[in-house]
C-alpha positions as CSV (number, residue, x, y, z in Angstrom):
1,M,28.2,189.9,14.6
2,S,24.9,188.0,14.5
3,T,24.3,186.0,18.3
4,V,23.8,182.9,17.6
5,K,20.9,181.1,19.5
6,I,21.1,177.0,20.1
7,F,18.0,175.3,19.5
8,S,17.4,171.3,20.3
9,D,14.2,169.4,20.6
10,S,12.2,168.1,23.3
11,T,13.7,164.3,23.1
12,S,17.1,166.3,24.9
13,D,15.3,166.2,28.0
14,L,17.3,169.2,28.7
15,P,17.2,170.7,32.7
16,Q,14.7,173.2,32.6
17,G,18.1,175.3,34.3
18,W,19.5,174.9,31.5
19,K,16.9,176.3,29.1
20,D,16.7,179.5,31.0
21,T,20.4,179.9,31.9
22,F,21.4,179.6,28.4
23,N,18.7,180.6,26.5
24,I,18.4,177.7,24.5
25,G,15.0,176.7,22.4
26,I,13.1,173.6,22.0
27,V,11.1,172.7,19.5
28,P,8.8,169.9,21.0
29,L,7.9,166.3,19.5
30,Y,4.2,165.0,19.9
31,V,2.6,162.5,22.1
32,V,-0.1,160.8,20.5
33,F,-3.1,159.2,22.3
34,E,-6.4,157.6,20.6
35,E,-8.3,160.8,22.6
36,G,-5.7,163.4,21.9
37,T,-2.1,164.8,21.2
38,Y,0.0,166.5,23.5
39,K,3.3,168.4,23.3
40,D,6.0,166.5,24.9
41,G,7.0,168.4,27.9
42,E,4.4,170.8,28.2
43,D,0.7,169.1,27.8
44,I,1.4,165.6,29.3
45,T,3.8,164.4,32.0
46,P,6.5,161.1,31.7
47,E,4.1,159.7,34.5
48,E,0.6,160.1,33.2
49,V,1.9,158.4,29.7
50,Y,3.3,155.1,32.0
51,R,-0.7,155.1,33.8
52,R,-2.2,155.3,30.8
53,V,-0.4,152.4,28.9
54,A,-0.7,150.7,32.3
55,A,-4.4,151.0,31.9
56,S,-4.8,150.4,28.2
57,G,-1.8,148.1,27.0
58,V,-1.5,150.7,24.3
59,L,1.4,152.7,23.4
60,P,0.8,156.0,22.4
61,K,2.2,157.1,18.7
62,T,4.6,159.7,19.1
63,A,5.4,162.5,16.3
64,A,8.3,165.1,14.9
65,P,7.6,168.5,14.6
66,S,6.4,170.0,11.2
67,P,8.0,172.6,9.3
68,A,5.9,175.1,10.1
69,D,6.4,174.2,14.1
70,F,9.6,174.7,13.3
71,I,9.2,177.9,11.1
72,A,7.4,179.3,14.4
73,A,9.8,179.0,16.3
74,F,12.7,180.0,14.4
75,H,11.3,183.0,12.7
76,P,11.5,185.5,15.8
77,V,14.9,185.2,16.1
78,I,16.1,185.0,12.4
79,S,13.8,188.3,12.6
80,R,16.0,190.1,15.0
81,G,19.3,189.4,13.2
82,D,20.3,186.0,15.1
83,D,21.7,183.0,13.7
84,I,20.3,179.2,14.9
85,V,22.2,176.4,15.0
86,Y,18.9,173.6,16.0
87,I,20.4,170.1,16.8
88,S,17.9,167.6,16.3
89,L,17.2,163.7,17.2
90,S,18.8,160.9,15.2
91,S,17.7,161.2,11.7
92,S,17.6,157.3,11.9
93,L,14.7,157.4,14.6
94,S,12.7,160.4,13.8
95,S,11.2,162.6,10.5
96,T,12.4,165.3,12.9
97,Y,15.7,166.2,11.1
98,Q,14.4,166.3,8.2
99,N,11.1,168.8,8.9
100,A,14.1,171.0,10.2
101,L,15.7,170.9,7.2
102,L,13.1,171.9,5.3
103,A,12.3,174.6,7.9
104,A,15.6,176.0,7.9
105,G,15.1,175.8,3.8
106,E,12.6,178.9,4.2
107,F,15.2,181.0,5.4
108,P,18.2,183.0,3.9
109,E,21.0,180.7,2.8
110,G,23.2,179.9,6.1
111,R,20.9,181.6,8.8
112,V,19.8,178.0,10.4
113,Q,22.1,175.5,10.7
114,V,20.9,171.8,11.0
115,I,22.4,169.2,12.7
116,D,21.1,165.4,12.6
117,S,22.6,164.6,16.7
118,Q,22.9,161.0,15.8
119,T,22.0,159.9,19.3
120,L,19.2,161.0,21.6
121,C,18.3,162.1,25.1
122,G,21.4,162.8,26.9
123,G,23.5,162.4,24.2
124,I,22.1,165.2,22.4
125,A,22.2,167.5,25.5
126,L,26.1,166.8,25.5
127,L,26.2,168.1,21.8
128,V,23.8,171.1,22.9
129,M,26.3,172.1,26.1
130,K,29.2,172.3,23.7
131,A,27.2,174.4,21.3
132,V,26.5,176.9,23.8
133,R,30.2,177.1,24.8
134,A,31.1,177.5,21.9
135,A,28.5,180.4,20.8
136,E,29.3,182.3,24.0
137,K,32.4,182.3,22.9
138,G,31.7,184.1,19.8
139,Y,32.0,181.3,17.0
140,S,29.3,182.0,14.0
141,A,26.8,179.2,13.5
142,I,28.7,177.6,10.2
143,E,31.8,177.1,12.7
144,I,29.9,175.6,15.4
145,A,27.8,173.4,13.0
146,A,31.2,172.1,11.6
147,M,32.7,171.4,15.0
148,L,29.0,169.2,15.7
149,K,29.4,167.5,12.9
150,Q,32.9,166.2,14.3
151,S,32.1,165.8,17.7
152,R,28.9,164.0,17.2
153,N,31.4,161.0,16.3
154,L,32.5,160.9,19.7
155,V,29.4,160.6,21.7
156,E,28.7,157.1,23.7
157,T,25.4,156.6,24.5
158,E,24.0,153.4,26.3
159,F,20.9,152.4,28.2
160,V,19.3,149.9,30.0
161,V,15.5,149.3,29.7
162,D,13.8,147.8,32.8
163,T,11.5,145.6,30.7
164,L,11.0,144.4,26.9
165,D,6.9,145.4,27.0
166,Y,7.6,149.1,25.2
167,L,10.2,148.1,22.7
168,Y,7.7,145.3,22.0
169,M,4.9,147.2,21.7
170,G,7.0,150.1,19.5
171,G,7.8,147.2,17.3
172,R,11.6,147.0,18.4
173,C,11.8,144.0,19.3
174,S,9.1,140.6,18.4
175,G,7.0,139.1,20.6
176,M,8.9,135.9,20.9
177,Q,11.9,137.8,21.9
178,N,9.9,139.5,24.2
179,F,8.5,136.8,25.8
180,I,11.8,134.7,25.7
181,G,13.2,138.2,27.5
182,S,10.4,138.3,30.1
183,L,11.2,134.3,30.9
184,L,14.5,134.6,31.4
185,K,14.7,137.9,32.7
186,I,17.0,139.0,30.2
187,R,18.1,143.0,30.6
188,P,19.9,144.3,27.1
189,V,22.1,146.8,27.7
190,L,21.0,149.2,24.6
191,R,24.1,151.1,22.5
192,L,23.5,154.1,19.8
193,V,25.6,152.9,16.9
194,D,25.4,155.1,13.4
195,G,22.4,156.8,14.9
196,S,20.6,153.4,15.4
197,I,19.9,150.9,19.3
198,V,21.7,148.2,19.3
199,P,21.6,145.9,21.7
200,T,25.6,145.3,23.2
201,S,24.9,142.7,25.5
202,K,22.3,140.8,27.3
203,I,22.2,140.2,30.7
204,R,20.5,137.6,32.6
205,G,19.2,137.9,36.0
206,K,19.0,141.3,37.7
207,K,18.5,144.7,36.7
208,E,21.7,145.8,38.8
209,K,24.0,143.3,36.7
210,A,22.8,145.0,33.6
211,V,23.4,148.6,35.3
212,E,26.9,147.5,36.5
213,Q,27.9,146.1,32.8
214,M,26.9,148.8,31.2
215,L,29.3,151.0,33.6
216,Q,32.0,149.0,33.4
217,N,31.7,149.5,28.8
218,A,32.0,153.2,29.9
219,L,34.9,153.2,32.6
220,V,36.9,150.9,29.4
221,N,37.2,154.5,27.8
222,V,37.9,156.3,30.7
223,D,41.2,157.3,30.0
224,R,39.5,158.9,26.3
225,M,36.4,160.0,28.4
226,D,35.7,164.1,28.3
227,K,36.0,165.0,31.8
228,E,33.8,168.0,31.1
229,L,30.3,166.4,31.4
230,L,29.2,163.3,31.8
231,I,25.2,162.7,32.1
232,V,23.1,160.1,33.5
233,V,19.1,159.9,32.6
234,H,16.5,157.9,33.8
235,T,12.9,157.3,33.3
236,L,11.3,156.5,37.0
237,A,15.0,155.0,38.0
238,E,16.6,157.5,40.4
239,E,18.3,154.6,42.9
240,D,20.0,153.2,39.7
241,A,21.1,157.2,38.3
242,R,22.5,158.0,41.7
243,Y,24.7,154.5,42.1
244,L,26.0,155.7,38.8
245,E,26.5,159.1,39.7
246,T,28.7,158.0,42.7
247,A,30.6,154.9,41.3
248,I,31.4,157.2,38.1
249,R,32.8,159.9,40.9
250,E,34.8,157.7,42.6
251,K,36.5,155.9,39.3
252,T,36.5,159.2,37.2
253,Q,37.9,162.6,37.5
254,V,34.8,164.0,35.7
255,N,34.3,167.7,36.6
256,E,30.3,167.9,36.6
257,I,27.7,164.5,36.1
258,A,24.6,165.6,35.3
259,I,21.3,163.5,36.4
260,L,18.4,163.9,33.7
261,N,14.2,163.0,33.5
262,A,14.2,161.8,30.4
263,G,10.7,162.9,28.8
264,C,7.5,161.8,27.6
265,V,8.8,160.6,23.8
266,I,11.6,158.7,25.6
267,G,9.9,157.1,28.2
268,S,7.4,155.9,25.2
269,H,9.9,154.0,24.0
270,C,12.1,153.1,26.2
271,G,9.4,152.9,29.3
272,P,9.2,153.0,32.9
273,H,12.6,152.3,35.1
274,T,15.0,152.7,32.1
275,V,18.7,154.4,33.1
276,G,21.2,156.0,30.7
277,L,24.8,156.8,30.6
278,M,26.1,159.2,28.1
279,Y,29.5,160.8,27.5
280,M,32.1,161.8,24.9
281,L,35.4,160.6,24.1
282,Q,38.0,163.4,23.2
283,D,39.2,164.0,19.7
């Protein structure tokens, strides 16, 4: 029976320890400034992205890996006789999923299973770890893919941004929304719904109020929450992340809470001082 190797892309923001311990493959997206193109998580840091944006007032563009990038990553694994399950960034947010599908078509049918996570960042990481555990138990790539297509509908992803500037510069909110939001100090709580980002709450005042609202949104689901793993993700917002970790430990019986640092692509769209909360509901 073939071994199954789990792949994702750099927007999963998996810590290096997980990638090493569980032999998870990562295909990086690209961050594109006028003067050069960089691989997310390899050639540039989030801090460098924020510094450049602050200096220029211009966001970098982000780009999906090409089908050739995926073929290059998948080929050695398929050549040694193993199968692949690749879990992508939401297809509503990027062409990454479609490019991975094109690459999968270059290999024998069924050898590369491509799953649209319909989420991002820590939401993808939850699915990756679920897939890793299934692969360790000997499930086939086809069985893991079928499981993930059901599990992705159970992933809850919310986050709070510190400023609307990055969403505005990235075309995800209008100039008027940005102006009014900044004037009134509105902090939106954003959620992934069917793979797309939508506001669930608009909190006026300090960011801490929005973070607290996000926490309360999660605690509503505490009886249905999968207690295996919960993920807190942040971009230079470690204090907020630690607060969420402590509050969740006090109010739930979650086995593991992981704090992840969001990478360059995620940070390019949401900006610094963003914090998010991702968990799965039980079937």
